Steps between C-alpha positions, in 0.01 A plus 500: 500500500448773758227669291247222456365485147252246377489285196256289304511188539594129489350218294529122510347264246529124542379230262517134605565289189423160654176361648456581870548131584862536385574765763319298767720200422830688461465776760244349736223751431263604226524853647854537363395796284339688791811449714731626225276803441529591867879496471503691169287775650664513842844531344375797298335679794768771457309601186171573673346485844173689452313206351531149363285270292496150356293340227499136390345304216413130490535339157246265340222523757141392440227759439355619828829459687687808615823543310614855589592603855621844603592652833628851578603686814598851605574385853818647661665164419313411182704198383476337840129581511403344166697182556364465854150516350591249229656265753197525729265418213707203383540365856127534565410313180741217578375480859134490400563256215756236599437327168683786324821435694676276248272547201643770275203488261256577784733771634511671163125468452402638840778712651559857377848633407612152395575537132765493227527872416575770759545877491619697803557869556643730766443875474581841627215749479678788329176695458415469867219260405537201728140379493439136420359602159848624400674171580598269213425257340198651325233268366283541189236231518299327230294182466719394209809344656752653259353850539587513869806721546718548807760779488773616736805707430794715593425800284410864457358646181579859411195526271212361706265777378568408138450129567180577690372702203589209268263279698223759478559522123455121486158546659595384850406666827803453730418514872825672596782700337787304653779341301435146630129509412573666166768247407280206599208630295725557197625143515146378576358679197742335258458167677126527432573589138730199459249261659217631281710455186605148600141406578397606150780282357388200705137550399608520135694173549184331630574478871219535752518777761605250766765343273631844406589606852818289553608559139481877555726458803754303295501748212500819708785718368627666817777683315247663267275603790794664680624669182162661439437590864843651569534700180454834680653410837758756613671422826707248687330168549533135591146384442376153590173337407308174519211391280232284661568191290869498598711711261727752672753770413738766627571799274796738543511860374707580186767696692539227761432751778339252738680170571381150408686169550391144425604138538363184340562130548288191440298557819434876518514837330554793737516873432588764761620857538836392644752235404624392849142430607474231232850371582420464868147360478586237237871453581623575149830664397532862386559411134180292476275799576445708188400862456200563276592722205346849481181507293459123531250279675548157646184310403404172665219317326260272685673197346828606665674635189718800585608761247665842505326731252580856399191710567637854471803615299781537755635847573849579631514308825462735796450263792439692823832562679316553830430126492875450542563786741217432739186300421609152399631256757877530536536122500508502119864435404507777237324755721735429790805562278344814354418651840855435618630664184287809567681534834842449344446748219397784730799456733736741312247781565484398866879503522507853365237611751707371794831632362635143470490470880377142542678468837260750655184384325225262608308334215141383548162462327134583543322167557415276340512489120808726476706234678622335180620832351673560832697177455612622158600840638689332787688273259602800292618674817700190598659491153599864541652428841687194369651712223609756758656230716680344201639839399623572855666157524681548169613852598632379838636161386858582600416625850190295580496328840261233622330748734458757224358233268252385766397862553445549126300179462284564807326798341147398398196647334254579777155363423221512755125455520411858590135543395234274650145506367254491789157346475248740353428765761143610550460877456221536752541869590353750257718807563762538226790549741421179687447306179831621357682382810347154465588484129860585588519176696407267214872415491724446799881503499784301650688712752868482590659407166528844334759749626475881465790485251318249275315527175181292492418356157157340472359351177134474396340348188367832381376835623153573366328762715766537767238528774637222720856622450412845629256406773678197638826366359719811490368613840583164656841477329588844629447378857814290454700825451692413181685785330334418166197293391517371142170353377552286191226404254573189294249637244524827304283804576132420445378794291189383316176319590453134427188377325577132446452358847698686766299742711684822411228690318552861614796718411484716811553191714848450357776675694716541187219695333454721806876561512504606133216747568695649791806546279289665230372748760847572636647568156210707368410229249150422625355629172599156363215351707247721321656418162488126566136532605405686183681244283333216689157663480540546125544122464189410698306383194798348315509129430731316739760444229538877448534605865847619611626481857575869562534439875863416424552877462440544875823309570702612196671809654661298780759228544412182686730612780326835538165325540649248746648783708166681506324178606750462786431857609122446486508171690733611778304593814581847635664387822730242334859540617672265254569600141258309276577391145280296266647292218299342218589226254552610141271370227806371312612289796145378558503359147841341558369328813163395350573444129182300433259743667552830322164659586605832653214740425459610865862622488530624139145577384553269201173308516483159326150554357327801347255517788779584744557846351130577526507397867798721590333782304182461707695462827673832441176678413340359815790637704486841337120526531507381861293190430547213743433235237671205341634542149353175366 
């Protein structure tokens, strides 16, 4: 994606179901779990590079022995950093204590990070907060083993203020109004409630305080805790947690916005944000990795029992389509097919833009994640060319010579690697003109393959702000002197802010919104902006369920094509010699390509939860009032 956007986050939960001695005997190491966690996190580094963290729990330890370990890093290479530290610590312990070398019991007793339950997290800091305090997992400590809570997640709540107030109403004094802290304290509160209730039961049954402790762990109703804690959650979330005694869970939001996949066999249970990660790390086939249902939690008890429990009533599934377009690894079999299909489905619009002239067109892509859509577009172009060849052969069948046939068959679709992403350039000069020139060179181009009579078609995943297109890509493409530059977005126009994980919080940052405003000005319709503001302002104190997304009225007077044409005009630098056209995917074709991920609120404004309408309402008021603030 040429306009970098960030995303929260990636999770990996691993539970070893056998004693550590089993893994030592079968795989040659009791550190099997640590090694697998490294792979699970490294293969999800695409989901977050601002920070990483790992927590582990040892089961059935003696009092006085450390059973929870946690390490976090906001180093420039955080995954590498935390595992380097873990490896150093393990190596040092084994070096200083040779007696640990082949004694798994001593290793478990004395070496940190060696346990049976693991939770890892990689994050992007969408709020610009990249301090170590913002890195997951978060830890809520207690001297009672089962009251210890470790939480990490891929989530954004639209109603953090409301959840924060809920905690105050419960008599708590939260240290921070952030969704992770708020969520952890909500779960922690109902965990405390559950433990207190179970303790009273045990006392009534005649158990001593010491005898009650393991019984409380056995009886802990994780489903009930999550039901009570998540009752008012509004957002997209894949939320993972560990309790100190060894229970663990991952909860998915009712609309299935954020992804969760899991796999279980007789040795392990693993949960992650992406399917191919599990496939690769544990060498299991596609069909063995299951998707967690929206509103459900996978709950793994300390005794190893695994269950899928409904925690929230499922809504209409609106899984995030951006997962398929951009964020998730393209090695997933379904995602790969879907991205190719996005390229195929947009080809008829490309064909129209180049007047069917594939002979004088070079097809390319903006590296790197648009490459798969490019393959789909290229295949569609080849199909078109094959049909043209077949028609010509049939029409000329009576007069066709070998030379003419060879000439017909020699015509090919011209595909080239045109755009090359250079290493990040340091903008070390402060003057705007100098900085702009450096920004223009973020991409380089391949010279000598585009002729002045050619169209240049280049596909990207999506066009969010358009900044890189204007400042770099179109400028560099124009240096090749094509007659026309056609920029293709495999995603539809992004018109509305996201509030469920992707860092697109401000309306004025979206080029489609700015284009609509320009059209309103040109056609003397700018009064609509004032009307939308007044309607939005009037809803400020409405409950979320009653808020209407009036921002749709900003786009209503115009066709998709009119907005696309205005975007092309706005993003074309003044001195560009080639004609520039921008083509976007339609929402209908997006749904055809990605039938299981129908979340499309950033394109349509149809938010999957009530909180979304409140967020877009606030985002528009912030824009109108000139406030540089997030809408949630």
